[in-house]
C-alpha positions as CSV (number, residue, x, y, z in Angstrom):
1,X,120.9,126.4,94.1
2,X,117.1,126.1,94.2
3,X,115.2,123.6,96.3
4,X,114.1,121.7,93.2
5,X,117.7,121.4,91.9
6,X,118.9,120.3,95.3
7,X,116.3,117.5,95.5
8,X,117.1,116.4,91.9
9,X,120.8,116.3,92.6
10,X,120.2,114.3,95.8
11,X,118.2,111.7,93.9
12,X,120.7,111.5,91.1
13,X,123.5,111.0,93.6
14,X,121.6,108.2,95.2
15,X,120.8,106.5,91.9
16,X,124.4,106.9,90.8
17,X,125.7,105.2,93.9
18,X,123.2,102.4,93.5
19,X,124.3,101.9,89.9
20,X,127.9,101.7,90.9
21,X,127.0,99.2,93.6
22,X,125.1,96.9,91.2
23,X,128.1,97.1,88.8
24,X,130.3,95.6,91.5
25,X,127.8,92.8,91.9
26,X,127.8,92.2,88.1
27,X,131.6,91.9,88.3
28,X,131.3,89.3,91.1
29,X,133.1,91.8,93.5
30,X,130.9,91.0,96.4
31,X,133.6,91.9,99.0
32,X,133.9,95.5,97.7
33,X,130.1,95.8,97.5
34,X,129.8,94.8,101.1
35,X,132.5,97.2,102.1
36,X,130.3,100.0,100.8
37,X,127.5,99.0,103.1
38,X,126.9,99.9,106.8
39,X,128.1,97.2,109.2
40,X,127.4,97.6,112.9
41,X,128.9,94.3,114.0
42,X,131.3,96.0,116.5
43,X,128.5,97.8,118.3
44,X,126.3,94.7,118.3
45,X,129.0,92.5,119.8
46,X,129.6,95.1,122.6
47,X,125.9,95.1,123.4
48,X,125.7,91.3,123.5
49,X,128.5,91.2,126.0
50,X,126.4,93.5,128.3
51,X,123.2,91.3,127.7
52,X,125.0,88.0,128.3
53,X,125.5,87.8,132.1
54,X,128.4,85.3,131.7
55,X,130.4,88.0,130.0
56,X,130.0,90.7,132.6
57,X,133.1,92.2,134.2
58,X,132.2,90.6,137.6
59,X,133.0,87.2,136.0
60,X,136.6,88.2,135.7
61,X,137.2,88.5,139.5
62,X,140.5,86.6,140.2
63,X,140.8,83.8,142.7
64,X,142.3,84.7,146.1
65,X,145.7,83.1,146.9
66,X,145.8,81.7,150.5
67,X,149.2,81.4,152.3
68,X,150.2,79.8,155.5
69,X,152.3,81.2,158.4
70,X,155.8,82.5,157.8
71,X,158.6,80.0,157.9
72,X,160.9,81.0,160.8
73,X,164.0,80.2,158.8
74,X,163.3,81.6,155.4
75,X,160.7,84.2,156.4
76,X,158.5,83.1,153.4
77,X,154.9,82.1,153.6
78,X,153.9,78.8,152.1
79,X,151.3,78.8,149.4
80,X,148.3,76.7,150.4
81,X,145.5,77.1,147.8
82,X,143.3,79.3,145.7
83,X,140.0,80.3,147.1
84,X,137.4,81.2,144.5
85,X,135.7,84.5,144.9
86,X,131.9,84.8,144.3
87,X,131.0,86.0,140.9
88,X,127.3,87.0,140.9
89,X,126.1,88.6,137.7
90,X,122.6,90.2,137.9
91,X,120.4,89.8,134.7
92,X,119.3,93.5,134.8
93,X,119.5,93.8,130.9
94,X,117.2,90.8,130.4
95,X,114.6,92.2,132.8
96,X,114.8,95.7,131.4
97,X,114.5,94.4,127.8
98,X,111.5,92.2,128.6
99,X,109.6,95.0,130.3
100,X,110.1,97.3,127.3
101,X,108.9,94.5,125.0
102,X,105.7,93.9,127.0
103,X,104.7,97.6,127.0
104,X,105.2,97.9,123.3
105,X,104.1,94.5,121.9
106,X,102.5,92.8,124.9
107,X,99.3,92.7,122.9
108,X,99.3,92.5,119.1
109,X,99.1,95.4,116.8
110,X,95.4,96.2,115.8
111,X,95.0,96.5,112.0
112,X,92.0,98.4,110.5
113,X,90.9,99.0,106.9
114,X,90.3,102.6,106.1
115,X,89.7,102.2,102.3
116,X,86.5,101.3,100.4
117,X,86.1,98.4,98.0
118,X,89.2,96.5,99.3
119,X,87.6,93.9,101.5
120,X,89.1,90.9,99.7
121,X,92.6,92.3,99.8
122,X,92.3,93.3,103.5
123,X,91.0,89.8,104.3
124,X,94.0,88.3,102.5
125,X,96.2,90.7,104.5
126,X,94.8,89.5,107.9
127,X,95.2,85.9,106.7
128,X,98.9,86.6,105.9
129,X,99.4,88.1,109.4
130,X,98.2,84.8,110.9
131,X,99.9,82.3,108.5
132,X,103.3,84.0,108.9
133,X,102.9,84.1,112.7
134,X,103.7,87.8,112.5
135,X,102.8,88.7,116.0
136,X,105.4,86.2,117.4
137,X,108.0,87.2,114.9
138,X,107.8,91.0,115.6
139,X,108.1,90.3,119.3
140,X,111.2,88.2,118.7
141,X,112.7,90.9,116.5
142,X,112.0,93.6,119.1
143,X,113.5,91.5,121.8
144,X,116.7,91.0,119.8
145,X,116.9,94.7,118.8
146,X,116.5,95.7,122.5
147,X,119.4,93.3,123.4
148,X,121.9,94.0,120.6
149,X,120.8,97.2,119.0
150,X,119.5,95.9,115.7
151,X,117.6,93.1,114.1
152,X,115.4,92.7,111.0
153,X,112.3,91.0,109.6
154,X,113.1,89.3,106.3
155,X,110.0,88.4,104.2
156,X,110.7,85.4,102.0
157,X,108.4,84.4,99.1
158,X,108.5,80.8,97.8
159,X,106.4,78.0,96.3
160,X,105.0,75.6,99.0
161,X,104.5,71.9,98.7
162,X,101.3,72.5,96.7
163,X,103.2,74.6,94.1
164,X,101.4,77.7,95.2
165,X,103.2,81.0,96.1
166,X,103.6,81.5,99.8
167,X,105.4,83.7,102.3
168,X,107.3,83.3,105.5
169,X,109.1,85.7,107.9
170,X,112.7,85.1,109.0
171,X,114.0,87.0,112.0
172,X,117.6,88.1,111.3
173,X,120.1,89.1,114.1
174,X,123.7,88.7,115.0
175,X,122.9,86.4,117.9
176,X,121.1,84.1,115.5
177,X,124.2,83.7,113.3
178,X,123.4,86.5,110.8
179,X,125.5,89.4,109.6
180,X,123.5,92.5,108.7
181,X,124.6,95.0,106.1
182,X,122.6,97.8,104.6
183,X,122.8,101.1,102.6
184,X,120.5,104.1,102.9
185,X,120.3,107.3,101.0
186,X,120.5,110.8,102.6
187,X,116.8,110.6,103.4
188,X,117.1,107.4,105.4
189,X,115.4,105.3,102.6
190,X,116.7,101.7,102.3
191,X,118.6,101.2,99.0
192,X,119.7,97.7,99.6
193,X,120.0,95.1,102.4
194,X,122.3,92.1,102.8
195,X,122.2,89.1,105.1
196,X,125.4,87.1,105.6
197,X,125.2,83.5,107.1
198,X,127.0,80.2,107.1
199,X,125.3,77.3,105.4
200,X,126.3,73.6,105.4
201,X,126.5,72.2,101.9
202,X,125.6,68.7,100.8
203,X,129.1,67.3,101.4
204,X,129.2,68.7,104.9
205,X,131.4,71.7,104.0
206,X,130.3,75.0,105.6
207,X,130.3,78.0,103.3
208,X,129.5,81.6,103.8
209,X,126.5,83.0,101.9
210,X,125.3,86.6,101.4
211,X,121.8,87.4,100.1
212,X,121.7,91.0,98.8
213,X,118.2,92.5,98.3
214,X,117.5,95.4,96.0
215,X,114.2,96.8,94.7
216,X,114.6,95.0,91.4
217,X,116.9,92.0,92.1
218,X,118.0,89.6,94.8
219,X,121.6,88.4,94.5
220,X,122.4,85.0,96.1
221,X,126.2,85.0,96.7
222,X,128.4,82.1,97.9
223,X,132.0,82.6,98.8
224,X,134.5,80.1,97.4
225,X,138.2,79.8,97.6
226,X,138.7,81.7,94.4
227,X,136.0,84.4,94.8
228,X,132.2,84.5,94.7
229,X,129.5,82.6,92.9
230,X,126.4,84.7,92.3
231,X,122.9,83.7,91.3
232,X,120.4,86.4,90.3
233,X,116.7,86.3,91.1
234,X,114.1,88.8,90.0
235,X,112.5,90.5,92.9
236,X,108.8,89.9,92.0
237,X,107.5,91.9,95.0
238,X,109.2,95.0,93.5
239,X,110.1,96.1,97.0
240,X,112.9,95.4,99.4
241,X,111.0,93.0,101.6
242,X,112.9,93.8,104.8
243,X,112.1,95.8,107.9
244,X,115.2,96.8,109.8
245,X,114.9,97.5,113.5
246,X,117.4,99.9,114.9
247,X,117.7,101.3,118.5
248,X,120.0,101.8,121.5
249,X,120.0,98.7,123.7
250,X,117.3,99.0,126.4
251,X,119.9,99.1,129.2
252,X,122.1,101.7,127.5
253,X,123.3,104.3,130.1
254,X,123.1,102.2,133.2
255,X,125.9,99.7,132.5
256,X,128.4,101.2,135.1
257,X,125.7,101.1,137.8
258,X,124.9,97.5,137.0
259,X,128.6,96.6,137.2
260,X,129.0,98.4,140.5
261,X,125.9,96.6,141.9
262,X,127.2,93.2,140.8
263,X,130.6,93.8,142.4
264,X,129.0,94.9,145.6
265,X,126.8,91.8,145.8
266,X,129.7,89.5,145.0
267,X,132.0,91.0,147.6
268,X,129.1,90.9,150.1
269,X,128.8,87.1,149.4
270,X,132.5,86.7,150.1
271,X,132.2,88.6,153.4
272,X,129.1,86.5,154.4
273,X,131.1,83.3,153.8
274,X,133.8,84.6,156.1
275,X,131.9,86.2,158.9
276,X,128.2,85.0,158.9
277,X,128.9,81.8,160.8
278,X,129.7,82.3,164.5
279,X,133.5,82.1,165.2
280,X,134.8,80.8,168.5
281,X,137.3,83.1,170.3
282,X,139.4,81.5,173.1
283,X,142.6,82.1,175.0
284,X,145.5,79.9,174.0
285,X,145.7,78.4,177.6
286,X,142.4,76.5,177.1
287,X,142.7,75.5,173.5
288,X,143.5,71.8,173.1
289,X,142.9,71.3,169.3
290,X,142.2,73.3,166.2
291,X,139.3,72.5,163.8
292,X,140.1,70.1,161.1
293,X,140.5,71.3,157.5
294,X,137.1,71.4,155.7
295,X,135.0,71.9,158.8
296,X,132.5,74.7,159.0
297,X,133.5,75.9,162.4
298,X,136.0,78.7,162.8
299,X,138.5,79.4,165.6
300,X,140.6,82.5,166.6
301,X,143.4,81.9,169.1
302,X,144.1,84.8,171.5
303,X,147.4,85.2,173.3
304,X,147.1,85.5,177.1
305,X,147.8,88.8,178.8
306,X,151.4,89.5,179.8
307,X,150.6,90.1,183.4
308,X,148.5,87.1,183.8
309,X,145.7,89.1,185.4
310,X,143.1,88.2,182.8
311,X,141.5,84.8,183.3
312,X,141.2,82.5,180.2
313,X,137.8,82.7,178.6
314,X,135.9,81.5,175.6
315,X,133.2,83.4,173.6
316,X,131.6,83.6,170.1
317,X,132.5,86.4,167.7
318,X,129.4,87.3,165.6
319,X,128.9,89.8,162.8
320,X,126.0,92.1,163.8
321,X,125.2,93.9,160.5
322,X,126.5,95.4,157.4
323,X,127.6,99.0,157.4
324,X,124.6,101.3,156.7
325,X,126.3,103.2,153.9
326,X,126.8,100.0,151.9
327,X,123.2,99.1,152.3
328,X,122.1,102.6,151.3
329,X,124.3,102.6,148.2
330,X,123.0,99.2,147.1
331,X,119.4,100.3,147.4
332,X,120.2,103.6,145.6
333,X,121.9,101.8,142.8
334,X,119.0,99.4,142.3
335,X,116.6,102.4,142.3
336,X,118.6,104.4,139.7
337,X,119.1,101.4,137.4
338,X,115.4,101.0,137.1
339,X,114.6,104.7,137.0
340,X,117.2,105.7,134.3
341,X,116.3,102.7,132.2
342,X,112.6,103.7,132.4
343,X,111.8,100.3,134.0
344,X,109.2,100.1,136.8
345,X,110.2,98.0,139.9
346,X,107.9,95.0,140.1
347,X,108.0,92.4,142.8
348,X,105.6,89.9,144.4
349,X,104.4,92.3,147.1
350,X,103.7,95.1,144.7
351,X,101.7,92.8,142.3
352,X,99.8,91.4,145.2
353,X,98.6,94.9,146.2
354,X,97.5,95.6,142.6
355,X,95.0,92.7,142.2
356,X,91.9,95.0,142.3
357,X,93.3,98.0,140.6
358,X,91.9,99.4,137.3
359,X,93.7,99.4,134.0
360,X,93.9,103.2,134.1
361,X,95.4,103.3,137.6
362,X,97.8,100.5,136.6
363,X,99.0,102.5,133.6
364,X,99.7,105.5,136.0
365,X,101.8,103.2,138.3
366,X,103.8,102.0,135.3
367,X,104.4,105.5,134.0
368,X,108.1,105.0,133.4
369,X,107.5,102.0,131.1
370,X,104.7,103.9,129.3
371,X,107.0,106.8,128.6
372,X,109.6,104.4,127.2
373,X,107.0,102.7,125.0
374,X,105.7,106.0,123.7
375,X,109.3,106.9,122.8
376,X,109.7,103.6,120.9
377,X,106.5,104.3,119.0
378,X,108.1,107.2,117.2
379,X,110.1,104.6,115.2
380,X,107.8,101.6,115.4
381,X,105.0,103.6,113.9
382,X,107.2,103.9,110.8
383,X,108.2,100.2,111.0
384,X,104.5,99.2,111.1
385,X,103.8,101.3,108.0
386,X,106.8,99.7,106.3
387,X,105.4,96.2,107.3
388,X,102.0,97.1,105.8
389,X,103.7,98.3,102.6
390,X,105.7,95.1,102.3
391,X,102.7,92.8,102.9
392,X,100.5,94.6,100.4
393,X,103.3,94.4,97.8
394,X,103.7,90.7,98.4
395,X,100.0,90.0,98.1
396,X,99.4,92.0,94.9
397,X,102.6,91.1,93.1
398,X,103.3,87.5,94.2
399,X,100.6,85.7,96.2
400,X,97.4,86.8,94.4
401,X,97.9,89.0,91.3
402,X,94.1,89.1,90.8
403,X,94.0,91.4,93.9
404,X,96.6,93.8,92.5
405,X,94.1,96.6,91.8
406,X,92.6,96.3,95.3
407,X,96.1,96.2,96.8
408,X,96.9,99.4,95.0
409,X,93.9,101.1,96.7
410,X,94.2,99.3,100.0
411,X,94.9,101.5,103.0
412,X,95.6,99.7,106.3
413,X,96.1,101.6,109.6
414,X,97.5,100.2,112.8
415,X,97.1,100.9,116.5
416,X,99.2,99.9,119.5
417,X,97.2,98.3,122.2
418,X,97.6,98.7,125.9
419,X,99.7,95.9,127.4
420,X,97.3,95.1,130.2
421,X,94.1,95.6,128.2
422,X,91.6,98.4,128.4
423,X,89.1,99.1,131.2
424,X,86.2,97.4,129.3
425,X,83.4,98.6,131.6
426,X,84.5,102.3,131.3
427,X,84.9,101.9,127.4
428,X,81.4,100.4,127.1
429,X,79.8,103.1,129.3
430,X,81.3,105.8,127.1
431,X,80.2,104.0,123.9
432,X,76.6,103.6,125.2
433,X,76.4,107.2,126.3
434,X,77.7,108.5,123.0
435,X,75.3,106.2,121.0
436,X,72.3,107.1,123.1
437,X,73.1,110.8,122.6
438,X,72.9,110.3,118.8
439,X,76.6,110.8,118.2
440,X,77.4,107.3,117.0
441,X,75.9,104.9,114.4
442,X,75.1,101.2,115.1
443,X,78.0,100.1,112.9
444,X,80.5,102.3,114.6
445,X,79.3,101.0,118.0
446,X,79.8,97.4,116.9
447,X,83.3,98.2,115.4
448,X,84.5,99.9,118.6
449,X,82.9,97.5,121.1
450,X,85.8,95.8,122.9
451,X,83.9,92.6,123.6
452,X,83.1,92.0,120.0
453,X,86.1,90.2,118.3
454,X,84.8,90.2,114.7
455,X,82.9,93.3,113.8
456,X,82.1,92.1,110.3
457,X,80.7,88.7,111.5
458,X,78.7,90.5,114.2
459,X,77.1,92.7,111.6
460,X,76.1,89.7,109.5
461,X,74.6,88.0,112.5
462,X,72.6,91.1,113.4
463,X,71.4,91.4,109.9
464,X,70.3,87.8,109.8
465,X,68.6,88.2,113.2
466,X,66.8,91.3,112.0
467,X,65.5,89.6,108.9
468,X,64.4,86.6,110.9
469,X,62.5,88.8,113.3
470,X,60.9,90.7,110.4
471,X,59.8,87.4,108.8
472,X,58.3,86.2,112.1
473,X,56.4,89.5,112.4
474,X,55.0,89.1,108.9
475,X,53.9,85.6,109.6
476,X,52.1,86.7,112.8
477,X,50.4,89.5,110.8
478,X,49.1,87.1,108.2
479,X,47.7,84.8,110.9
480,X,45.9,87.8,112.5
481,X,44.3,88.8,109.2
482,X,43.1,85.3,108.3
483,X,41.9,84.7,111.9
484,X,39.8,87.9,111.8
485,X,38.3,87.0,108.3
486,X,37.1,83.7,109.5
């Protein structure tokens, strides 16, 4: 079979499967349609248990039963009470996830236009980024994906209060009450996407809804006692307006070490409660009374020696220190959890010593997080391109069809920015040297200058300033000529 035939057969197979899927929707058989889609709910729920500290294994430590002395007659020990053991979960997953988020989207994506004659469309693109609060939404989506393994950005078009077409972004994730289903072809291209959620009806009844997005249609499905009700909506954007984030949870691979560290800390807390306070040790000959129940003091009663040679005495029993091997294991676990999750260890003392360090040196110190962010960019570059494609389709087909031709030609590129900013002084020095050497135009210098926020506005200001200076020069020239003639 030739390469061309192989590609054609693959496309036909994908189209055929999609036609069969849409036939199920036409027949109101939503359940079977969903069964043909990918559902990662089991993996997501397992990841959420790791992310939620209250569901860690250490929280299942049983209470300790406390018994009294043996009864001399029955030989049995009387049950006294249950003592609660310490349960100390450590939020490693939250810390690891937030660090990964900061190094990827700590500063917003930088969008640039690389096409000509598309200024109006690009301006509308930037306005849409702001009006949809995109920078906050993508951070939320990345945080949820890092916690549970998947999330999605759902772009919803509607008519606002003024009757004009508008757009908003909904973050979709299991922890937000959403079920995510999707289908892809053998090349990884999205064929359809579905979001399941519960919605309270007017009468107070809660019903399960599923919105299924395809390239041509959007199916709004509602489950009833006797099946499904489906409303069809034409997808005016002509694109599946969803960006699906998929990844391994940020703390994947270090869960056993986290569990071991939590158990060690919890057991250590139990030991500290038992031995950290000084305990009085005395011979029974000089003990008159025992501490009352509930008092913090502790007492150990010693039997006198059989020969009576030893004099009665009293002393305090103190716990000098923890075994060295336990301390070493605890420190080693903490170090490995950070190292193998590619998370730099940051504490107050470390940050205090970095107050005067340059951005370049700071990046080298945070090398583990930089490596992890670069790994994420392999997928998030694709996600950013997908976001650009969706925004352009929404602008040209829904929000402003007068810009459709410009949108067809609009090319938008993106760039990930350093989380702690750039070394501005170093960047400016390099720009000035390049410009003075004749290797850069004035416009490029303005566009790449890190202290200029709006390059277009700055160019207009410089142009107006140049025209004003030129006019003033002409006025002075005229005055000189008339003055000389007189």
